[in-house]
C-alpha positions as protocol buffer text, in pm:
chain_id: "A"
residue {
  index: 1
  type: MET
  ca { x: 0 y: 0 z: 2 }
}
residue {
  index: 2
  type: ASP
  ca { x: 149 y: 333 z: -101 }
}
residue {
  index: 3
  type: ALA
  ca { x: 182 y: 623 z: 142 }
}
residue {
  index: 4
  type: LYS
  ca { x: -102 y: 825 z: -1 }
}
residue {
  index: 5
  type: THR
  ca { x: -349 y: 533 z: 10 }
}
residue {
  index: 6
  type: LYS
  ca { x: -238 y: 444 z: 369 }
}
residue {
  index: 7
  type: SER
  ca { x: -288 y: 806 z: 471 }
}
residue {
  index: 8
  type: LYS
  ca { x: -647 y: 807 z: 333 }
}
residue {
  index: 9
  type: TYR
  ca { x: -716 y: 477 z: 514 }
}
residue {
  index: 10
  type: GLN
  ca { x: -583 y: 607 z: 847 }
}
residue {
  index: 11
  type: ASN
  ca { x: -747 y: 943 z: 816 }
}
residue {
  index: 12
  type: ALA
  ca { x: -1083 y: 782 z: 731 }
}
residue {
  index: 13
  type: ILE
  ca { x: -1057 y: 585 z: 1062 }
}
residue {
  index: 14
  type: LEU
  ca { x: -964 y: 907 z: 1244 }
}
residue {
  index: 15
  type: TYR
  ca { x: -1255 y: 1088 z: 1076 }
}
residue {
  index: 16
  type: PHE
  ca { x: -1513 y: 841 z: 1187 }
}
residue {
  index: 17
  type: ALA
  ca { x: -1363 y: 825 z: 1538 }
}
residue {
  index: 18
  type: LYS
  ca { x: -1367 y: 1206 z: 1566 }
}
residue {
  index: 19
  type: ASN
  ca { x: -1721 y: 1249 z: 1436 }
}
residue {
  index: 20
  type: LEU
  ca { x: -1897 y: 963 z: 1621 }
}
residue {
  index: 21
  type: THR
  ca { x: -1910 y: 924 z: 1994 }
}
residue {
  index: 22
  type: PRO
  ca { x: -1740 y: 625 z: 2157 }
}
residue {
  index: 23
  type: TYR
  ca { x: -2091 y: 484 z: 2217 }
}
residue {
  index: 24
  type: GLN
  ca { x: -2184 y: 520 z: 1848 }
}
residue {
  index: 25
  type: LEU
  ca { x: -1862 y: 367 z: 1707 }
}
residue {
  index: 26
  type: GLY
  ca { x: -1716 y: 25 z: 1773 }
}
residue {
  index: 27
  type: LYS
  ca { x: -1486 y: -185 z: 1550 }
}
residue {
  index: 28
  type: THR
  ca { x: -1768 y: -357 z: 1372 }
}
residue {
  index: 29
  type: LYS
  ca { x: -1947 y: -32 z: 1290 }
}
residue {
  index: 30
  type: LEU
  ca { x: -1610 y: 117 z: 1181 }
}
residue {
  index: 31
  type: ALA
  ca { x: -1564 y: -180 z: 943 }
}
residue {
  index: 32
  type: LYS
  ca { x: -1908 y: -114 z: 792 }
}
residue {
  index: 33
  type: LEU
  ca { x: -1845 y: 258 z: 748 }
}
residue {
  index: 34
  type: LEU
  ca { x: -1515 y: 192 z: 570 }
}
residue {
  index: 35
  type: TYR
  ca { x: -1693 y: -63 z: 351 }
}
residue {
  index: 36
  type: TYR
  ca { x: -1961 y: 186 z: 251 }
}
residue {
  index: 37
  type: LEU
  ca { x: -1700 y: 458 z: 200 }
}
residue {
  index: 38
  type: ASP
  ca { x: -1508 y: 240 z: -46 }
}
residue {
  index: 39
  type: PHE
  ca { x: -1791 y: 65 z: -221 }
}
residue {
  index: 40
  type: ILE
  ca { x: -2001 y: 377 z: -270 }
}
residue {
  index: 41
  type: SER
  ca { x: -1695 y: 559 z: -403 }
}
residue {
  index: 42
  type: TYR
  ca { x: -1625 y: 270 z: -637 }
}
residue {
  index: 43
  type: ARG
  ca { x: -1987 y: 260 z: -751 }
}
residue {
  index: 44
  type: ASP
  ca { x: -1985 y: 631 z: -832 }
}
residue {
  index: 45
  type: ARG
  ca { x: -1624 y: 689 z: -946 }
}
residue {
  index: 46
  type: GLU
  ca { x: -1478 y: 346 z: -1016 }
}
residue {
  index: 47
  type: LYS
  ca { x: -1219 y: 386 z: -746 }
}
residue {
  index: 48
  type: SER
  ca { x: -1218 y: 316 z: -374 }
}
residue {
  index: 49
  type: VAL
  ca { x: -1100 y: 570 z: -118 }
}
residue {
  index: 50
  type: THR
  ca { x: -875 y: 349 z: 90 }
}
residue {
  index: 51
  type: GLY
  ca { x: -762 y: 104 z: -180 }
}
residue {
  index: 52
  type: THR
  ca { x: -812 y: -190 z: 50 }
}
residue {
  index: 53
  type: LEU
  ca { x: -978 y: -521 z: 2 }
}
residue {
  index: 54
  type: TYR
  ca { x: -1271 y: -641 z: 206 }
}
residue {
  index: 55
  type: TYR
  ca { x: -1338 y: -997 z: 318 }
}
residue {
  index: 56
  type: LYS
  ca { x: -1663 y: -1179 z: 393 }
}
residue {
  index: 57
  type: GLN
  ca { x: -1680 y: -1233 z: 767 }
}
residue {
  index: 58
  type: GLU
  ca { x: -1958 y: -1331 z: 1000 }
}
residue {
  index: 59
  type: TYR
  ca { x: -2053 y: -970 z: 1083 }
}
residue {
  index: 60
  type: GLY
  ca { x: -2024 y: -847 z: 727 }
}
residue {
  index: 61
  type: PRO
  ca { x: -1741 y: -695 z: 520 }
}
residue {
  index: 62
  type: LEU
  ca { x: -1413 y: -646 z: 700 }
}
residue {
  index: 63
  type: ALA
  ca { x: -1133 y: -425 z: 561 }
}
residue {
  index: 64
  type: LYS
  ca { x: -801 y: -582 z: 508 }
}
residue {
  index: 65
  type: ASP
  ca { x: -545 y: -474 z: 765 }
}
residue {
  index: 66
  type: LEU
  ca { x: -801 y: -286 z: 975 }
}
residue {
  index: 67
  type: THR
  ca { x: -660 y: -420 z: 1299 }
}
residue {
  index: 68
  type: GLU
  ca { x: -307 y: -328 z: 1190 }
}
residue {
  index: 69
  type: MET
  ca { x: -413 y: 26 z: 1082 }
}
residue {
  index: 70
  type: ILE
  ca { x: -577 y: 77 z: 1418 }
}
residue {
  index: 71
  type: ALA
  ca { x: -261 y: -51 z: 1594 }
}
residue {
  index: 72
  type: ASP
  ca { x: -43 y: 180 z: 1389 }
}
residue {
  index: 73
  type: LEU
  ca { x: -263 y: 485 z: 1479 }
}
residue {
  index: 74
  type: VAL
  ca { x: -245 y: 385 z: 1850 }
}
residue {
  index: 75
  type: ALA
  ca { x: 135 y: 345 z: 1831 }
}
residue {
  index: 76
  type: GLU
  ca { x: 161 y: 685 z: 1663 }
}
residue {
  index: 77
  type: LYS
  ca { x: -51 y: 835 z: 1947 }
}
residue {
  index: 78
  type: LYS
  ca { x: -326 y: 948 z: 1701 }
}
residue {
  index: 79
  type: LEU
  ca { x: -595 y: 715 z: 1836 }
}
residue {
  index: 80
  type: GLU
  ca { x: -691 y: 566 z: 2165 }
}
residue {
  index: 81
  type: VAL
  ca { x: -886 y: 240 z: 2191 }
}
residue {
  index: 82
  type: ASN
  ca { x: -1061 y: 127 z: 2510 }
}
residue {
  index: 83
  type: ARG
  ca { x: -1234 y: -202 z: 2554 }
}
residue {
  index: 84
  type: VAL
  ca { x: -1554 y: -177 z: 2757 }
}
residue {
  index: 85
  type: VAL
  ca { x: -1798 y: -437 z: 2879 }
}
residue {
  index: 86
  type: ILE
  ca { x: -2155 y: -378 z: 2763 }
}
residue {
  index: 87
  type: GLY
  ca { x: -2432 y: -420 z: 3015 }
}
residue {
  index: 88
  type: ASN
  ca { x: -2433 y: -721 z: 3244 }
}
residue {
  index: 89
  type: GLU
  ca { x: -2321 y: -939 z: 2956 }
}
residue {
  index: 90
  type: GLU
  ca { x: -1973 y: -1059 z: 2884 }
}
residue {
  index: 91
  type: LYS
  ca { x: -1987 y: -886 z: 2551 }
}
residue {
  index: 92
  type: GLN
  ca { x: -1701 y: -637 z: 2493 }
}
residue {
  index: 93
  type: LYS
  ca { x: -1674 y: -343 z: 2256 }
}
residue {
  index: 94
  type: ASP
  ca { x: -1381 y: -133 z: 2139 }
}
residue {
  index: 95
  type: GLN
  ca { x: -1440 y: 242 z: 2176 }
}
residue {
  index: 96
  type: PHE
  ca { x: -1226 y: 493 z: 1985 }
}
residue {
  index: 97
  type: ARG
  ca { x: -1114 y: 841 z: 2071 }
}
residue {
  index: 98
  type: THR
  ca { x: -896 y: 1056 z: 1846 }
}
residue {
  index: 99
  type: LEU
  ca { x: -583 y: 1202 z: 1996 }
}
residue {
  index: 100
  type: LYS
  ca { x: -501 y: 1388 z: 1678 }
}
residue {
  index: 101
  type: GLU
  ca { x: -735 y: 1557 z: 1426 }
}
residue {
  index: 102
  type: PRO
  ca { x: -776 y: 1372 z: 1096 }
}
residue {
  index: 103
  type: ASP
  ca { x: -610 y: 1537 z: 796 }
}
residue {
  index: 104
  type: GLU
  ca { x: -917 y: 1595 z: 583 }
}
residue {
  index: 105
  type: MET
  ca { x: -704 y: 1750 z: 303 }
}
residue {
  index: 106
  type: VAL
  ca { x: -593 y: 1402 z: 194 }
}
residue {
  index: 107
  type: PHE
  ca { x: -951 y: 1356 z: 63 }
}
residue {
  index: 108
  type: ASP
  ca { x: -1086 y: 1522 z: -247 }
}
residue {
  index: 109
  type: GLU
  ca { x: -1416 y: 1716 z: -230 }
}
residue {
  index: 110
  type: GLU
  ca { x: -1631 y: 1420 z: -322 }
}
residue {
  index: 111
  type: GLU
  ca { x: -1461 y: 1191 z: -66 }
}
residue {
  index: 112
  type: GLN
  ca { x: -1509 y: 1458 z: 206 }
}
residue {
  index: 113
  type: THR
  ca { x: -1882 y: 1486 z: 110 }
}
residue {
  index: 114
  type: LEU
  ca { x: -1920 y: 1105 z: 126 }
}
residue {
  index: 115
  type: LEU
  ca { x: -1752 y: 1089 z: 465 }
}
residue {
  index: 116
  type: ARG
  ca { x: -1994 y: 1354 z: 599 }
}
residue {
  index: 117
  type: LYS
  ca { x: -2297 y: 1174 z: 448 }
}
residue {
  index: 118
  type: LEU
  ca { x: -2194 y: 845 z: 609 }
}
residue {
  index: 119
  type: VAL
  ca { x: -2154 y: 1003 z: 953 }
}
residue {
  index: 120
  type: ASN
  ca { x: -2488 y: 1186 z: 918 }
}
residue {
  index: 121
  type: LYS
  ca { x: -2672 y: 876 z: 802 }
}
residue {
  index: 122
  type: TYR
  ca { x: -2523 y: 613 z: 1033 }
}
residue {
  index: 123
  type: ALA
  ca { x: -2438 y: 799 z: 1353 }
}
residue {
  index: 124
  type: ASP
  ca { x: -2741 y: 672 z: 1542 }
}
residue {
  index: 125
  type: VAL
  ca { x: -2799 y: 353 z: 1347 }
}
residue {
  index: 126
  type: PRO
  ca { x: -2728 y: 48 z: 1564 }
}
residue {
  index: 127
  type: THR
  ca { x: -2436 y: -171 z: 1449 }
}
residue {
  index: 128
  type: GLU
  ca { x: -2667 y: -470 z: 1422 }
}
residue {
  index: 129
  type: VAL
  ca { x: -2875 y: -285 z: 1161 }
}
residue {
  index: 130
  type: MET
  ca { x: -2560 y: -204 z: 956 }
}
residue {
  index: 131
  type: VAL
  ca { x: -2451 y: -567 z: 977 }
}
residue {
  index: 132
  type: ALA
  ca { x: -2793 y: -694 z: 855 }
}
residue {
  index: 133
  type: LYS
  ca { x: -2801 y: -440 z: 573 }
}
residue {
  index: 134
  type: SER
  ca { x: -2451 y: -532 z: 451 }
}
residue {
  index: 135
  type: HIS
  ca { x: -2556 y: -900 z: 448 }
}
residue {
  index: 136
  type: LEU
  ca { x: -2827 y: -818 z: 193 }
}
residue {
  index: 137
  type: GLU
  ca { x: -2601 y: -647 z: -56 }
}
residue {
  index: 138
  type: ALA
  ca { x: -2440 y: -826 z: -358 }
}
residue {
  index: 139
  type: PRO
  ca { x: -2072 y: -764 z: -259 }
}
residue {
  index: 140
  type: TRP
  ca { x: -2124 y: -972 z: 54 }
}
residue {
  index: 141
  type: VAL
  ca { x: -2385 y: -1216 z: -78 }
}
residue {
  index: 142
  type: LYS
  ca { x: -2174 y: -1313 z: -382 }
}
residue {
  index: 143
  type: ALA
  ca { x: -1850 y: -1378 z: -189 }
}
residue {
  index: 144
  type: GLN
  ca { x: -1752 y: -1705 z: -36 }
}
residue {
  index: 145
  type: ASN
  ca { x: -1694 y: -1709 z: 343 }
}
residue {
  index: 146
  type: GLY
  ca { x: -1352 y: -1565 z: 412 }
}
residue {
  index: 147
  type: ALA
  ca { x: -1303 y: -1457 z: 45 }
}
residue {
  index: 148
  type: SER
  ca { x: -1255 y: -1103 z: -75 }
}
residue {
  index: 149
  type: LEU
  ca { x: -1557 y: -903 z: -190 }
}
residue {
  index: 150
  type: ASP
  ca { x: -1561 y: -799 z: -554 }
}
residue {
  index: 151
  type: TYR
  ca { x: -1596 y: -426 z: -619 }
}
residue {
  index: 152
  type: LYS
  ca { x: -1785 y: -506 z: -945 }
}
residue {
  index: 153
  type: TYR
  ca { x: -2093 y: -564 z: -728 }
}
residue {
  index: 154
  type: ALA
  ca { x: -2078 y: -212 z: -578 }
}
residue {
  index: 155
  type: PHE
  ca { x: -2379 y: -114 z: -797 }
}
residue {
  index: 156
  type: ASP
  ca { x: -2594 y: -298 z: -539 }
}
residue {
  index: 157
  type: VAL
  ca { x: -2498 y: -59 z: -253 }
}
residue {
  index: 158
  type: GLU
  ca { x: -2792 y: 174 z: -259 }
}
residue {
  index: 159
  type: ASP
  ca { x: -2694 y: 450 z: -21 }
}
residue {
  index: 160
  type: PHE
  ca { x: -2689 y: 797 z: -170 }
}
residue {
  index: 161
  type: ASP
  ca { x: -2812 y: 673 z: -506 }
}
residue {
  index: 162
  type: SER
  ca { x: -3092 y: 917 z: -581 }
}
residue {
  index: 163
  type: GLU
  ca { x: -3284 y: 680 z: -806 }
}
residue {
  index: 164
  type: ILE
  ca { x: -3329 y: 418 z: -539 }
}
residue {
  index: 165
  type: GLU
  ca { x: -3268 y: 606 z: -218 }
}
residue {
  index: 166
  type: GLU
  ca { x: -3638 y: 616 z: -123 }
}
residue {
  index: 167
  type: GLU
  ca { x: -3676 y: 245 z: -178 }
}
residue {
  index: 168
  type: SER
  ca { x: -3361 y: 189 z: 30 }
}
residue {
  index: 169
  type: LYS
  ca { x: -3488 y: 403 z: 321 }
}
residue {
  index: 170
  type: GLU
  ca { x: -3802 y: 184 z: 338 }
}
residue {
  index: 171
  type: GLU
  ca { x: -3587 y: -131 z: 335 }
}
residue {
  index: 172
  type: ASP
  ca { x: -3362 y: 15 z: 601 }
}
residue {
  index: 173
  type: ARG
  ca { x: -3659 y: 102 z: 817 }
}
residue {
  index: 174
  type: LYS
  ca { x: -3793 y: -260 z: 786 }
}
residue {
  index: 175
  type: ILE
  ca { x: -3451 y: -406 z: 873 }
}
residue {
  index: 176
  type: LYS
  ca { x: -3420 y: -178 z: 1173 }
}
residue {
  index: 177
  type: GLU
  ca { x: -3771 y: -271 z: 1293 }
}
residue {
  index: 178
  type: ALA
  ca { x: -3699 y: -642 z: 1248 }
}
residue {
  index: 179
  type: VAL
  ca { x: -3365 y: -618 z: 1435 }
}
residue {
  index: 180
  type: GLU
  ca { x: -3521 y: -416 z: 1719 }
}
residue {
  index: 181
  type: LYS
  ca { x: -3813 y: -667 z: 1738 }
}
residue {
  index: 182
  type: GLU
  ca { x: -3558 y: -952 z: 1761 }
}
residue {
  index: 183
  type: LEU
  ca { x: -3353 y: -777 z: 2025 }
}
residue {
  index: 184
  type: THR
  ca { x: -3665 y: -697 z: 2230 }
}
residue {
  index: 185
  type: ALA
  ca { x: -3784 y: -1057 z: 2205 }
}
residue {
  index: 186
  type: ASN
  ca { x: -3446 y: -1183 z: 2330 }
}
residue {
  index: 187
  type: CYS
  ca { x: -3437 y: -955 z: 2629 }
}
């Protein structure tokens, strides 16, 4: 990975960590935000922002080297990661806090706009809803478990596509309601 691409990758992580509270952003949600950043950019411009590959994992698309990028940012004292226990469960979540402002100048105008749109749209969306949504999209569906996702299926990522955005909002609402119903039933 060249220096420019690595800088975009790291600054995208810092951007999301800066603009979402520690309670809104865990590692799984960060992975989904990066996925949407790259696949929407590819859909609209035929190039991803971070230049990374994504792999089909249990909780949806996972960016290659995400753990290493986070570790590098921590080592460079740009990011702090705290592991917290959620509720009375033994479930743990990583919470992120920026120690250094992201360099937004590494992104062009369209990339900056997409970053803002993703934060605005997904800030208060539960991670479980984002996971469920990503599982319905062609990049994840068409990949074999553990295999890389193919950017050629980015056309199926509907966010911010004006022609199908209304239909997508309705689908998102139904997914959110279904997940919330499931979570309520399990409590």
